[in-house]
C-alpha positions in Angstrom: 34.7 -14.0 -45.4 36.3 -16.9 -47.7 35.9 -19.4 -45.4 32.6 -19.1 -45.1 32.1 -18.9 -49.4 34.5 -22.3 -47.9 32.3 -23.8 -46.1 28.6 -22.7 -47.4 30.1 -25.1 -51.0 30.3 -27.8 -49.6 25.8 -29.3 -49.4 26.6 -30.8 -46.5 27.1 -27.9 -44.2 25.1 -25.7 -46.5 22.0 -27.5 -45.2 23.1 -27.8 -41.9 23.9 -24.1 -41.4 20.5 -23.6 -43.3 18.7 -25.8 -40.5 19.8 -23.8 -37.7 18.9 -20.8 -39.2 15.3 -21.5 -40.3 15.4 -23.2 -36.1 16.1 -19.5 -35.3 13.7 -17.7 -36.7 11.4 -20.2 -35.3 11.8 -19.6 -32.1 12.5 -15.9 -32.3 9.3 -15.0 -32.0 7.8 -17.0 -29.0 11.0 -16.4 -27.1 9.6 -12.5 -27.2 6.2 -12.7 -26.6 7.4 -14.5 -23.2 9.7 -11.7 -22.2 7.3 -9.5 -23.1 4.5 -11.3 -20.4 6.6 -11.9 -17.2 9.9 -12.7 -17.6 10.3 -14.5 -14.0 7.4 -17.0 -14.7 6.1 -16.7 -18.2 2.8 -15.5 -18.4 0.7 -13.4 -19.3 -3.0 -14.2 -19.0 -4.6 -11.7 -17.8 -7.5 -13.2 -16.9 -8.0 -13.4 -12.8 -6.9 -17.0 -11.1 -8.7 -19.6 -10.6 -10.0 -20.4 -7.0 -6.8 -21.4 -5.1 -4.6 -20.9 -7.8 -1.3 -19.3 -6.5 -2.1 -15.5 -7.8 0.1 -13.2 -9.5 0.5 -9.8 -7.8 2.7 -7.0 -8.4 3.0 -4.3 -5.5 4.5 -0.3 -6.7 5.9 0.8 -3.5 5.3 4.5 -1.6 8.0 7.2 -2.2 11.0 6.4 0.6 10.7 2.9 -0.3 11.2 0.4 2.7 13.5 0.5 5.9 11.2 3.2 7.8 9.9 0.5 10.1 6.3 2.3 8.9 4.0 2.4 6.3 6.2 0.3 3.2 6.7 -2.0 5.8 3.3 -2.7 6.3 2.9 -3.6 3.0 6.3 -5.6 2.5 4.7 -7.6 5.8 1.6 -9.1 3.7 3.2 -9.6 1.0 5.7 -11.6 3.0 2.4 -13.3 4.5 1.2 -14.0 1.0 3.7 -15.8 -0.4 4.3 -17.7 2.7 0.5 -18.6 2.9 -1.4 -18.2 -0.1 1.7 -19.7 -2.2 1.5 -15.5 -4.1 4.1 -14.9 -6.6 4.8 -11.3 -5.8 7.0 -8.9 -7.2 7.2 -5.4 -5.7 9.1 -2.6 -7.0 10.5 1.2 -5.7 10.0 4.3 -7.8 12.5 6.3 -7.9 10.7 9.6 -8.5 6.0 10.4 -9.6 7.2 9.5 -13.6 7.8 6.3 -12.6 4.5 5.0 -10.9 2.7 5.2 -13.5 5.4 3.6 -15.1 5.5 0.5 -12.9 1.9 -0.6 -12.9 1.3 -0.2 -16.1 4.3 -2.0 -16.7 3.5 -5.1 -13.4 -0.5 -5.2 -16.0 0.7 -5.5 -19.5 2.3 -8.5 -18.0 -1.1 -10.0 -17.2 -0.7 -9.6 -13.1 -3.7 -10.8 -10.9 -3.9 -7.7 -8.7 -1.9 -4.8 -9.8 -1.4 -3.0 -6.4 -0.1 0.9 -5.2 0.9 2.3 -2.5 0.4 5.7 -0.5 -1.9 8.2 -1.4 -0.4 9.9 -4.3 -1.3 6.2 -6.5 -4.4 7.1 -6.9 -5.1 9.2 -10.3 -2.1 6.5 -11.4 -4.4 3.7 -10.4 -7.5 4.9 -12.0 -5.5 5.4 -14.9 -3.8 2.2 -15.8 -6.8 0.4 -14.5 -9.5 1.9 -16.9 -6.8 0.5 -19.9 -6.5 -2.7 -18.2 -10.0 -3.7 -17.6 -9.9 -7.6 -16.9 -6.6 -6.6 -14.3 -7.4 -5.9 -10.7 -5.9 -3.2 -8.6 -6.2 -1.4 -5.3 -4.3 1.3 -3.4 -3.5 1.8 -0.4 -4.6 5.3 1.6 -6.9 5.8 -1.4 -8.4 9.0 -2.2 -10.9 9.3 -4.4 -11.1 11.0 -7.5 -13.8 12.8 -10.0 -15.7 10.7 -11.4 -17.2 7.3 -11.0 -14.3 5.1 -9.6 -13.3 2.0 -11.7 -15.3 -1.5 -10.9 -11.9 -3.3 -10.9 -9.8 -0.8 -8.6 -10.1 -1.3 -5.0 -9.4 1.9 -2.7 -7.9 0.5 0.6 -8.7 3.5 3.4 -8.4 3.7 7.4 -9.3 5.8 9.7 -6.1 7.1 11.1 -7.7 9.9 12.9 -8.6 6.6 14.9 -5.2 5.5 16.4 -4.5 8.5 16.3 -6.4 10.1 19.4 -5.9 6.9 21.2 -1.7 7.9 20.9 -2.7 11.3 21.9 -4.3 10.4 24.8 -1.5 8.8 26.0 0.8 11.7 25.1 -1.6 14.0 27.2 -1.9 11.7 29.7 2.1 11.6 30.2 3.4 14.8 29.3 5.1 16.6 32.4 5.2 19.6 30.4 1.5 20.5 29.1 3.6 20.7 25.6 3.9 18.6 23.4 4.7 17.9 19.4 3.8 16.5 15.9 5.1 16.4 12.8 3.6 15.8 9.6 4.9 14.9 6.1 3.4 16.0 3.2 0.7 18.9 3.3 -2.9 17.8 2.7 -5.9 15.7 4.0 -3.9 12.8 4.8 -1.7 13.8 7.3 -4.3 16.6 9.1 -6.1 13.5 10.0 -3.4 12.2 12.1 -3.0 15.9 13.4 -6.4 16.2 13.9 -7.3 13.3 16.0 -4.0 13.0 17.7 -4.8 16.8 19.0 -9.0 15.6 19.8 -7.2 12.4 22.0 -4.6 15.3 23.9 -7.6 17.6 25.2 -10.2 14.7 26.1 -7.0 14.7 28.7 -5.5 17.5 29.1 -7.7 20.1 27.7 -4.5 23.0 29.3 -1.7 21.3 26.9 -0.5 22.6 23.7 -0.1 21.3 20.2 3.1 22.5 18.5 2.6 21.0 14.8 4.6 21.1 12.1 4.5 19.7 8.3 7.9 18.8 6.3 6.9 20.4 3.2 4.2 20.7 0.0 5.4 17.5 -2.1 6.0 13.9 -1.9 9.2 14.7 -1.3 7.9 15.9 2.6 8.7 11.8 3.7 12.2 11.3 2.5 14.0 14.3 4.5 15.5 13.0 7.8 17.4 16.1 7.7 13.9 18.6 7.8 12.2 16.1 10.3 15.0 16.5 12.1 15.2 19.9 12.2 11.4 20.3 12.7 11.9 18.2 16.2 14.5 20.8 17.2 12.4 23.3 17.2 9.3 21.9 18.6 11.2 20.3 21.7 13.1 23.9 22.2 9.0 25.6 22.2 9.0 22.8 25.4 7.3 19.7 23.9 7.9 16.3 25.9 6.1 14.3 23.3 6.8 14.0 19.7 4.3 11.8 16.8 5.7 12.0 14.6 3.7 10.9 10.4 6.2 11.2 7.9 7.8 8.4 7.0 11.6 8.5 6.3 11.5 12.1 7.6 10.7 10.3 10.8 14.0 8.9 10.8 15.1 12.9 12.0 12.9 13.5 14.0 13.7 9.9 16.4 17.3 11.7 15.9 16.0 15.2 17.8 14.3 13.0 20.4 17.4 10.5 21.7 19.3 13.9 21.4 16.7 16.0 23.4 16.3 12.7 26.1 12.3 12.6 25.4 9.9 10.6 24.4 7.9 9.9 20.9 5.7 8.3 19.1 6.0 6.0 15.7 3.3 5.3 13.1 1.4 3.3 11.2 4.1 0.1 12.2 5.7 -0.5 15.8 8.9 2.0 15.5 9.9 1.1 19.1 13.6 -0.4 17.3 13.8 3.3 15.5 14.9 4.7 18.7 14.6 2.0 21.9 13.8 3.3 25.6 12.8 6.5 23.7 9.6 5.6 21.8 6.6 5.2 24.3 4.0 4.3 21.2 3.4 3.5 18.7 -0.6 4.0 16.5 -1.0 1.1 14.0 -2.0 0.9 10.7 -2.7 -2.5 9.9 -1.5 -2.2 6.4 -0.6 -6.4 6.1 -4.1 -6.7 7.2 -6.1 -5.0 4.4 -2.7 -6.4 1.3 -3.0 -9.6 2.6 -7.1 -9.2 2.2 -6.9 -8.2 -0.7 -4.8 -10.8 -2.1 -6.5 -13.6 -0.7 -10.2 -12.0 -2.3 -8.3 -12.2 -5.6 -7.0 -15.7 -5.4 -10.8 -16.8 -3.8 -12.2 -14.8 -7.2 -14.3 -12.7 -4.4 -12.7 -9.6 -4.7 -14.7 -6.1 -5.1 -14.2 -3.0 -6.4 -15.0 0.4 -4.6 -13.8 1.8 -0.7 -13.0 -0.4 2.1 -12.2 2.0 5.3 -10.9 0.5 8.5 -10.5 1.1 11.9 -10.7 0.1 15.5 -13.7 -1.8 15.1 -12.4 -3.5 12.3 -8.8 -4.1 13.7 -7.7 -2.4 11.4 -6.4 0.3 13.4 -4.5 0.2 17.0 -1.6 1.4 19.3 1.5 0.1 20.9 0.2 -1.2 24.4 1.5 -4.7 25.3 4.6 -6.4 25.3 8.1 -5.1 26.1 7.5 -1.8 24.0 4.2 -0.6 25.5 6.4 -1.0 28.6 6.5 2.4 29.3 3.0 3.6 28.8 1.7 3.6 33.0 -0.7 0.8 34.0 -3.9 3.7 34.6 -2.7 5.7 31.5 -3.0 2.6 29.5 -7.1 1.7 31.3 -7.7 5.4 30.8 -7.2 5.3 27.3 -8.9 1.7 27.0 -12.1 3.4 28.3 -12.0 5.7 25.2 -11.1 3.3 22.9 -14.9 1.7 23.9 -16.2 4.8 23.8 -15.1 5.2 20.0 -16.0 2.0 18.7 -19.0 2.1 20.9 -19.9 5.8 18.6 -20.2 7.9 22.2 -16.5 9.6 20.9 -16.9 11.5 16.7 -13.3 11.3 16.6 -12.4 14.5 13.6 -10.4 13.5 10.5 -9.6 17.1 9.4 
């Protein structure tokens, strides 16, 4: 303390110290604004990106995060393509629980990102809520479930006709089963996963009227998508009931289903993306949902100033849904089975077959 008093007693030292304090006070407000806006890029504008400009995308993954080689990973592939082809500045987060979803969306919006996207139907109400507070920011939600009332103009709801792809893999199961018993393991009970089951059952019945479907769900909350132990238990039970092919639509819970498939020496069907590598030799096909295409197209629309709110639903006719039937990962499907399934695909696209969704 005495040393500081002696220093301040010297005129030149006192002048230098006062100048340093003044400079610090001058810089602090600007630095604070920069941190709040975006510590990574030092930008905070909420105006849409100009044509050709690099857009800033904030992506919030569904529960379970990446790594299940399914839904979230499809979105991840889309953002990687955005970075390489569009030069987009992409940042993402994986919420640990329900209470983090709105906060993550709001953080990206407050930082002035051009597009904020939630991956999963459970984000629907959170996206609507935050979008109404940030009307100059574009929002999108994969598997958006419309809520009561008007949909915000700055929200793009991206949906899929999963029942159509599920019909095709159901047809594969119906044509390939030897026991005439097939299984289905869903994640959270509700309208979304029910679409998978309904389409799958219709495809089975179209090719094997005498087949029996054994269906079960992992739970009634979003945690049902990240419970491999429950998935394995359900898979084991369906194998015990005679199922020799099981289709899973349950996020990372599917890891347990595939473990049961391997141990039971039967066949599995993956979901959302090509999941062959999850159990090589045991996954006969996967229902592929082109989440990557939906994500990429939405970012490109923002960059080109062509973003429009409202629902966009992709199915077989829009190439937004498919099943794995080519290459090494589709080699387990006999040629005659592929031919019959492709004929069914053509009938769906032509409107000759109406696939149920519930």
